[in-house]
C-alpha positions in Angstrom: -10.2 -6.2 -19.5 -12.6 -5.5 -22.3 -11.5 -4.7 -25.9 -12.7 -1.1 -25.4 -10.6 -0.7 -22.3 -7.6 -2.2 -24.0 -8.0 0.3 -26.9 -8.3 3.2 -24.4 -5.2 2.0 -22.6 -3.3 1.8 -25.8 -4.3 5.4 -26.7 -3.4 6.6 -23.2 0.0 4.9 -23.4 0.8 6.6 -26.7 -0.2 10.0 -25.1 2.1 9.3 -22.1 4.9 8.4 -24.5 4.5 11.9 -26.0 4.8 13.5 -22.6 8.0 11.8 -21.5 11.3 13.6 -22.2 13.3 10.5 -23.0 16.6 12.5 -23.5 16.3 13.9 -20.0 15.2 10.6 -18.5 18.3 8.9 -20.1 20.5 11.7 -18.7 19.1 11.1 -15.2 19.6 7.4 -15.5 23.2 8.0 -16.5 23.8 10.3 -13.6 22.2 7.7 -11.2 24.5 5.0 -12.7 27.6 7.1 -12.2 26.6 7.8 -8.6 26.0 4.0 -8.1 29.4 3.3 -9.6 31.0 5.7 -7.1 29.2 4.1 -4.2 30.2 0.6 -5.5 33.8 1.6 -5.7 33.8 2.8 -2.1 32.1 -0.5 -1.0 28.8 1.3 0.0 26.5 -0.9 -2.1 27.2 -4.1 -0.3 27.9 -7.1 -2.5 27.0 -5.4 -5.8 29.7 -5.9 -8.4 30.4 -3.4 -11.2 28.6 -5.4 -13.9 25.3 -5.1 -11.9 25.4 -1.3 -11.6 23.5 -0.5 -14.9 20.8 -2.9 -14.0 20.5 -1.5 -10.5 20.2 2.0 -12.0 17.5 0.9 -14.3 15.6 -0.8 -11.4 15.9 2.3 -9.3 14.4 4.4 -12.2 11.6 1.9 -12.6 10.8 2.0 -8.9 10.8 5.8 -9.0 8.4 5.8 -12.0 6.0 3.6 -10.0 6.2 6.1 -7.1 5.3 8.9 -9.6 2.2 7.0 -10.7 1.0 7.0 -7.1 2.0 10.6 -6.2 -0.9 13.0 -5.9 1.2 15.8 -7.1 0.9 14.4 -10.6 -2.4 16.3 -10.9 -1.0 19.8 -10.1 2.3 21.4 -10.9 3.4 23.2 -7.8 7.0 23.5 -9.0 7.1 26.0 -11.8 10.4 25.7 -13.8 12.7 23.0 -12.5 15.7 24.2 -10.6 18.2 21.9 -8.9 18.0 21.7 -5.2 21.1 23.1 -3.4 21.5 20.0 -1.3 20.8 17.3 -4.0 23.9 15.9 -5.6 21.9 14.1 -8.3 20.0 17.4 -9.1 23.3 19.2 -9.5 24.8 16.5 -11.7 21.7 16.4 -13.9 21.7 20.2 -14.2 25.4 20.0 -15.2 24.6 17.4 -17.9 21.8 19.6 -19.2 24.3 22.5 -19.6 26.6 20.4 -21.7 23.9 18.6 -23.7 23.4 19.4 -27.3 19.8 20.6 -27.9 17.7 18.1 -29.9 17.1 19.0 -33.5 13.6 20.5 -33.9 12.0 20.4 -37.3 10.0 23.5 -38.4 6.3 23.3 -37.7 
């Protein structure tokens, strides 16, 4: 990779960081971890022990991000405002966590 490409990559990275809602991403990862804990408690995750659950949730999130990178929908927003799907437990849990979350402090522009 040339120095110019590396510089462009660094600039793109910084722009992508600005696009990510880290609070919402963290909430989603917590919801995923809680669901994995429930599955682990019921013996539905195989030989995964409780201490491995946070790492498994982080790995799941990473794999999902890689899928987003390859998804053609990243070029067009067909969704409008996000609404939880009626048949998605994770969506419902994330929506519930959004309702109880304290809005981030916004400084005046």
